[in-house]
C-alpha positions as CSV (number, residue, x, y, z in Angstrom):
1,Q,0.0,0.0,0.0
2,Y,2.8,2.4,0.8
3,R,4.5,1.7,-2.5
4,N,1.2,2.2,-4.3
5,W,0.9,5.6,-2.6
6,I,4.4,6.5,-3.7
7,L,3.6,5.5,-7.3
8,G,0.4,7.6,-7.2
9,Q,2.4,10.6,-6.0
10,R,4.8,10.3,-8.9
11,T,2.0,10.3,-11.4
12,G,0.1,13.2,-9.9
13,Y,2.4,16.1,-10.6
14,G,0.2,17.8,-13.2
15,T,1.5,21.3,-13.9
16,V,3.9,21.4,-10.9
17,P,6.9,23.7,-11.7
18,K,10.2,22.0,-12.6
19,R,12.0,23.1,-9.4
20,R,9.3,21.7,-7.2
21,K,9.1,18.5,-9.2
22,E,12.8,17.9,-8.6
23,V,12.2,18.3,-4.8
24,A,9.2,16.0,-5.0
25,E,11.2,13.4,-6.9
26,A,14.0,13.5,-4.3
27,L,11.5,13.1,-1.4
28,L,9.8,10.2,-3.1
29,D,13.1,8.5,-3.7
30,R,13.7,8.7,0.0
31,A,10.2,7.3,0.6
32,N,11.1,4.4,-1.7
33,A,14.2,3.8,0.3
34,V,12.0,3.7,3.5
35,A,9.7,1.2,1.8
36,K,12.7,-1.1,1.1
37,R,13.8,-0.8,4.7
38,I,10.3,-1.7,6.0
39,E,10.3,-4.7,3.7
40,S,13.8,-5.6,5.0
41,G,12.6,-5.5,8.6
42,I,9.8,-7.9,7.7
43,V,12.4,-10.2,6.1
44,V,14.4,-10.1,9.4
45,L,11.3,-11.2,11.4
46,R,10.6,-13.9,8.8
47,D,14.1,-15.4,8.6
48,Q,15.5,-14.8,12.1
49,P,13.7,-16.6,14.9
50,M,15.4,-14.7,17.7
51,A,14.4,-11.4,16.2
52,W,10.8,-12.6,15.8
53,T,10.8,-13.6,19.5
54,A,12.2,-10.2,20.6
55,F,9.6,-8.5,18.4
56,K,6.7,-10.5,20.0
57,L,8.1,-9.8,23.5
58,A,8.4,-6.1,22.7
59,N,4.8,-5.9,21.4
60,K,3.5,-7.8,24.5
61,A,5.4,-5.4,26.9
62,M,4.2,-2.4,24.9
63,A,0.6,-3.5,25.1
64,A,0.8,-4.2,28.8
65,S,2.3,-0.8,29.6
66,A,-0.3,0.9,27.4
67,R,-3.1,-0.8,29.2
68,Q,-1.6,0.0,32.6
69,R,-1.3,3.7,31.8
70,Q,-4.7,4.0,30.1
71,G,-6.4,2.1,33.0
72,F,-4.7,4.3,35.6
73,S,-5.7,7.6,33.9
74,A,-9.3,6.5,33.1
75,T,-12.2,8.0,35.1
76,P,-13.0,5.9,37.1
77,P,-9.7,3.9,37.0
78,K,-9.8,0.6,35.2
79,K,-7.9,-2.6,35.6
80,P,-5.4,-3.2,32.8
81,A,-7.4,-6.3,31.7
82,D,-10.5,-4.2,31.2
83,V,-8.7,-1.8,28.8
84,A,-9.2,-2.5,25.1
85,P,-6.1,-4.0,23.4
86,P,-3.9,-1.2,22.0
87,T,-3.0,-1.1,18.3
88,W,-0.1,0.4,16.4
89,R,-0.6,3.4,14.1
90,P,0.8,2.8,10.6
91,F,3.7,5.2,11.0
92,Q,4.7,3.6,14.4
93,L,4.8,0.1,13.0
94,A,6.6,1.3,9.9
95,F,9.3,3.0,12.0
96,L,9.8,-0.1,14.1
97,L,10.1,-2.3,11.0
98,M,12.4,0.0,9.1
99,T,14.9,0.1,12.0
100,L,15.1,-3.6,12.9
101,R,17.9,-4.6,10.5
102,G,20.1,-1.9,11.9
103,V,19.6,-3.3,15.4
104,V,20.1,-6.9,14.5
105,E,23.1,-6.3,12.3
106,P,25.6,-3.9,14.1
107,T,27.7,-3.5,10.9
108,H,24.9,-2.7,8.6
109,Q,25.1,0.5,6.7
110,E,21.8,1.7,8.2
111,R,23.7,2.3,11.4
112,K,25.3,5.4,9.8
113,S,21.9,7.0,9.5
114,V,19.8,9.0,12.0
115,D,16.1,8.5,11.6
116,L,13.9,11.4,12.6
117,L,10.3,10.9,13.6
118,F,8.4,14.1,12.6
119,F,4.8,14.0,13.8
120,P,2.4,16.3,15.7
121,T,2.3,16.4,19.5
122,G,0.3,13.5,20.8
123,G,0.6,11.5,17.6
124,G,2.5,8.6,19.1
125,K,6.2,9.3,18.6
126,T,7.1,8.2,22.1
127,E,5.5,4.8,21.7
128,A,7.3,4.3,18.4
129,Y,10.7,4.8,19.8
130,L,9.9,2.9,23.0
131,G,8.8,0.0,20.9
132,L,12.2,0.0,19.2
133,A,13.9,0.3,22.6
134,A,12.0,-2.7,23.9
135,F,12.9,-4.8,20.9
136,T,16.6,-3.8,21.2
137,L,16.7,-4.7,24.9
138,F,14.9,-8.0,24.5
139,Y,17.1,-9.0,21.5
140,R,20.3,-8.2,23.4
141,R,19.2,-10.5,26.3
142,L,18.1,-13.3,24.0
143,K,21.5,-13.2,22.3
144,D,23.3,-13.3,25.6
145,P,21.4,-13.8,28.8
146,S,24.6,-13.5,30.9
147,I,25.6,-10.5,33.0
148,S,27.5,-9.2,29.9
149,S,24.2,-8.0,28.4
150,A,23.1,-6.0,31.4
151,G,25.0,-2.7,30.6
152,L,23.7,0.5,29.2
153,R,21.9,-0.1,25.8
154,V,19.5,2.8,25.2
155,L,20.2,6.4,25.9
156,M,17.2,8.8,25.9
157,R,17.8,12.6,25.9
158,Y,15.0,15.0,26.7
159,T,15.5,18.5,25.3
160,L,12.4,20.0,27.1
161,R,12.3,19.8,30.9
162,L,8.5,19.8,31.0
163,L,8.6,16.5,29.1
164,T,11.1,14.7,31.3
165,L,8.7,13.3,33.9
166,D,6.1,12.3,31.3
167,Q,8.7,10.5,29.2
168,L,10.3,8.9,32.2
169,G,6.9,7.7,33.4
170,R,6.1,6.0,30.1
171,A,9.6,4.5,29.8
172,S,9.4,3.2,33.4
173,T,6.1,1.6,32.8
174,L,7.5,-0.2,29.8
175,I,10.6,-1.3,31.8
176,C,8.3,-2.8,34.5
177,A,6.3,-4.7,31.8
178,M,9.6,-6.0,30.4
179,E,10.7,-7.1,33.8
180,I,7.5,-9.1,34.2
181,E,8.4,-10.9,30.9
182,R,12.0,-11.5,32.1
183,L,10.8,-13.0,35.4
184,A,8.6,-15.4,33.4
185,D,11.6,-16.7,31.5
186,V,14.8,-16.1,33.4
187,N,16.8,-18.7,31.5
188,A,16.2,-16.9,28.2
189,L,16.3,-13.3,29.4
190,G,18.9,-13.5,32.1
191,K,19.0,-13.1,35.9
192,W,19.8,-9.4,35.9
193,P,16.7,-7.2,36.0
194,F,15.8,-4.6,33.3
195,E,16.6,-1.2,34.8
196,I,16.2,2.5,34.1
197,G,18.0,5.5,35.4
198,L,17.6,9.3,35.3
199,W,20.2,12.0,35.4
200,V,18.9,15.6,35.3
201,G,21.8,17.5,36.8
202,S,22.2,19.2,40.2
203,G,20.1,22.1,39.1
204,A,16.9,20.0,39.4
205,T,17.8,17.2,41.9
206,P,20.8,16.7,44.3
207,N,23.5,14.4,43.2
208,R,24.7,13.6,46.7
209,M,22.8,12.2,49.7
210,G,24.8,14.0,52.4
211,T,25.5,13.1,56.0
212,K,25.1,14.7,59.5
213,A,28.8,15.5,59.6
214,S,28.6,17.3,56.2
215,D,27.4,20.8,55.6
216,D,27.2,20.3,51.8
217,Q,24.5,22.8,50.7
218,Y,24.0,20.9,47.5
219,S,23.2,17.5,49.2
220,A,19.7,16.0,49.4
221,R,19.9,16.0,53.2
222,H,20.5,19.8,53.3
223,K,17.7,20.6,50.8
224,V,15.2,18.4,52.8
225,L,16.1,20.0,56.1
226,R,16.0,23.5,54.6
């Protein structure tokens, strides 16, 4: 369907000026490249059982976290089991599929590219990249369930302070859902828990706990007592 849409755009120029037609052609060439990457991701899931397992686990964890959040924010609150099953929006699923090969094959040329999700606020960008993060973490554990796979794997940088707590809440809910899956199959996903951390700098939160013997004005103890 995406390829048919691209083809339709190419045949619908009409009286578009030459300069704009050149720009349109360049953009459609990029869209074609994306279509190839989406298809490549589908091939990865078809041909690589471990990637398929990681994809299923990621979808299961994403669904569980979405139900948890939606149930908690409902009026009145609902149990997660009473929330309708969530679904991917087309661009979310496309983003996830087009990035799979680059995750599974560390030396693939796609790793040199930076993919930008450009979509209106509230459109679902966060869920798209969290889905990719879940796949990445599960795939790493499935490849190596030992302690070697327990290090830092995903780095999230928030450029707006007002988004930090919201994004952290969504990511934390997903990590909890992933941890439930790990506990259900420790042999496959390892004994070390899935974890999440937050660093926001001393301007927002203290970086040191502090002690009675210390008069460190930047410690958590000093700020609480103050």
